[in-house]
N, CA, C and O of each residue as an XYZ file, in Angstrom:
240
protein
N      16.686      3.596     -8.826
C      15.322      4.034     -9.068
C      15.019      5.228     -8.156
O      15.412      5.265     -6.990
N      14.336      6.157     -8.707
C      13.945      7.344     -7.973
C      12.907      6.960     -6.906
O      12.003      6.169     -7.173
N      13.042      7.521     -5.705
C      12.123      7.217     -4.608
C      10.688      7.618     -4.972
O       9.736      6.933     -4.598
N      10.540      8.711     -5.688
C       9.192      9.161     -6.065
C       8.500      8.153     -6.975
O       7.306      7.894     -6.818
N       9.230      7.589     -7.914
C       8.659      6.577     -8.807
C       8.276      5.333     -8.012
O       7.210      4.757     -8.228
N       9.146      4.922     -7.095
C       8.853      3.764     -6.249
C       7.603      4.008     -5.406
O       6.757      3.123     -5.280
N       7.484      5.197     -4.834
C       6.306      5.532     -4.035
C       5.043      5.518     -4.879
O       3.997      5.062     -4.418
N       5.125      6.010     -6.112
C       3.961      5.986     -7.008
C       3.532      4.552     -7.316
O       2.339      4.248     -7.319
N       4.493      3.675     -7.574
C       4.188      2.270     -7.824
C       3.568      1.616     -6.596
O       2.599      0.866     -6.710
N       4.125      1.899     -5.426
C       3.570      1.325     -4.200
C       2.144      1.812     -3.959
O       1.294      1.038     -3.519
N       1.874      3.085     -4.242
C       0.511      3.612     -4.103
C      -0.448      2.936     -5.076
O      -1.583      2.621     -4.716
N       0.003      2.713     -6.299
C      -0.835      2.042     -7.292
C      -1.145      0.612     -6.856
O      -2.285      0.159     -6.958
N      -0.129     -0.091     -6.373
C      -0.333     -1.463     -5.885
C      -1.305     -1.461     -4.710
O      -2.180     -2.322     -4.623
N      -1.150     -0.491     -3.804
C      -2.046     -0.397     -2.652
C      -3.493     -0.205     -3.085
O      -4.385     -0.894     -2.591
N      -3.727      0.711     -3.988
C      -5.098      1.006     -4.415
C      -5.732     -0.216     -5.088
O      -6.872     -0.571     -4.790
N      -4.999     -0.848     -5.982
C      -5.528     -2.023     -6.681
C      -5.799     -3.156     -5.701
O      -6.855     -3.786     -5.755
N      -4.843     -3.421     -4.799
C      -5.014     -4.511     -3.829
C      -6.174     -4.222     -2.879
O      -6.921     -5.133     -2.523
N      -6.331     -2.966     -2.466
C      -7.435     -2.625     -1.563
C      -8.781     -2.821     -2.246
O      -9.717     -3.332     -1.630
N      -8.890     -2.425     -3.500
C     -10.144     -2.607     -4.236
C     -10.457     -4.093     -4.409
O     -11.590     -4.522     -4.193
N      -9.463     -4.863     -4.794
C      -9.664     -6.305     -4.960
C     -10.016     -6.952     -3.626
O     -10.910     -7.795     -3.556
N      -9.312     -6.555     -2.566
C      -9.588     -7.116     -1.247
C     -10.993     -6.815     -0.767
O     -11.661     -7.679     -0.199
N     -11.440     -5.598     -0.993
C     -12.796     -5.249     -0.569
C     -13.844     -5.997     -1.397
O     -14.869     -6.429     -0.870
N     -13.577     -6.143     -2.684
C     -14.510     -6.894     -3.529
C     -14.623     -8.339     -3.043
O     -15.724     -8.868     -2.894
N     -13.481     -8.966     -2.799
C     -13.493    -10.357     -2.338
C     -14.111    -10.451     -0.948
O     -14.825    -11.410     -0.653
N     -13.847     -9.479     -0.103
C     -14.408     -9.486      1.254
C     -15.934     -9.460      1.219
O     -16.585    -10.207      1.949
N     -16.506     -8.603      0.373
C     -17.961     -8.465      0.346
C     -18.665     -9.467     -0.559
O     -19.821     -9.807     -0.304
N     -18.006     -9.949     -1.607
C     -18.666    -10.838     -2.565
C     -18.274    -12.300     -2.406
O     -18.955    -13.180     -2.933
N     -17.182    -12.576     -1.682
C     -16.706    -13.953     -1.610
C     -16.277    -14.325     -0.209
O     -17.037    -14.188      0.750
N     -15.068    -14.788     -0.107
C     -14.507    -15.290      1.143
C     -13.986    -14.130      1.996
O     -13.072    -13.413      1.588
N     -14.563    -13.956      3.163
C     -14.160    -12.836      4.034
C     -12.730    -12.992      4.536
O     -12.006    -12.005      4.664
N     -12.320    -14.222      4.821
C     -10.958    -14.429      5.326
C      -9.930    -14.037      4.273
O      -8.970    -13.332      4.583
N     -10.111    -14.474      3.057
C      -9.173    -14.137      1.979
C      -9.182    -12.635      1.711
O      -8.128    -12.039      1.486
N     -10.352    -12.028      1.733
C     -10.439    -10.580      1.551
C      -9.684     -9.833      2.629
O      -9.019     -8.835      2.351
N      -9.784    -10.313      3.866
C      -9.062     -9.682      4.976
C      -7.558     -9.783      4.769
O      -6.836     -8.813      4.998
N      -7.082    -10.939      4.340
C      -5.639    -11.108      4.104
C      -5.145    -10.178      2.996
O      -4.071     -9.586      3.110
N      -5.921    -10.054      1.940
C      -5.524     -9.172      0.839
C      -5.476     -7.718      1.309
O      -4.557     -6.980      0.956
N      -6.458     -7.311      2.099
C      -6.468     -5.946      2.622
C      -5.279     -5.715      3.558
O      -4.682     -4.639      3.536
N      -4.928     -6.706      4.376
C      -3.768     -6.572      5.266
C      -2.466     -6.421      4.480
O      -1.599     -5.636      4.863
N      -2.326     -7.160      3.393
C      -1.145     -7.014      2.539
C      -1.116     -5.620      1.916
O      -0.060     -4.995      1.829
N      -2.271     -5.143      1.486
C      -2.344     -3.792      0.921
C      -1.929     -2.754      1.958
O      -1.256     -1.777      1.629
N      -2.328     -2.964      3.203
C      -1.948     -2.034      4.263
C      -0.443     -2.059      4.509
O       0.156     -1.015      4.771
N       0.172     -3.228      4.430
C       1.628     -3.306      4.574
C       2.337     -2.534      3.470
O       3.346     -1.873      3.716
N       1.809     -2.618      2.255
C       2.379     -1.851      1.141
C       2.251     -0.354      1.426
O       3.186      0.406      1.177
N       1.102      0.070      1.946
C       0.894      1.488      2.253
C       1.806      1.947      3.386
O       2.335      3.057      3.336
N       1.998      1.113      4.407
C       2.917      1.467      5.491
C       4.338      1.633      4.965
O       5.065      2.523      5.407
N       4.735      0.780      4.024
C       6.065      0.890      3.427
C       6.203      2.209      2.672
O       7.216      2.899      2.787
N       5.178      2.549      1.902
C       5.201      3.820      1.161
C       5.267      5.006      2.121
O       5.994      5.969      1.880
N       4.510      4.928      3.196
C       4.525      6.018      4.183
C       5.883      6.146      4.851
O       6.350      7.259      5.095
N       6.518      5.032      5.147
C       7.851      5.061      5.749
C       8.855      5.708      4.799
O       9.709      6.482      5.231
N       8.756      5.396      3.517
C       9.649      6.021      2.534
C       9.409      7.526      2.477
O      10.356      8.305      2.359
N       8.154      7.932      2.562
C       7.822      9.361      2.538
C       8.401     10.060      3.765
O       8.949     11.157      3.659
N       8.279      9.428      4.919
C       8.802     10.052      6.150
C      10.321     10.113      6.143
O      10.901     11.097      6.603
N      10.974      9.078      5.629
C      12.448      9.086      5.564
C      12.908     10.181      4.621
O      13.913     10.839      4.887
N      12.194     10.390      3.525
C      12.582     11.424      2.586
C      12.431     12.805      3.228
O      13.308     13.655      3.080
N      11.336     13.029      3.932
C      11.141     14.314      4.602
C      12.218     14.548      5.661
O      12.684     15.673      5.839
N      12.608     13.498      6.353
C      13.649     13.620      7.367
C      14.967     14.037      6.722
O      15.701     14.855      7.277
N      15.268     13.474      5.549
C      16.487     13.837      4.831
C      16.432     15.291      4.348
O      17.444     15.991      4.355
N      15.242     15.738      3.929
C      15.111     17.122      3.445
C      15.278     18.127      4.583
O      15.788     19.226      4.371
N      14.847     17.751      5.794
C      14.953     18.665      6.932
C      16.396     18.843      7.377
O      16.744     19.886      7.931
N      17.234     17.851      7.146
C      18.625     17.921      7.623
C      19.466     18.842      6.775
O      20.656     19.012      7.040
């Protein structure tokens, strides 16, 4: 799989999870909303790491 496609999927998952997490945080259970947002952040950190590794490869 192309890294760019994987990064796009990870970004989409992050955006959807963040929106759902914020909705649940403000409209329902704050603890569950916090956990969902934390998972979304882990997905975003993974995407960012892939972006940085790719840039490192391009610089070499």
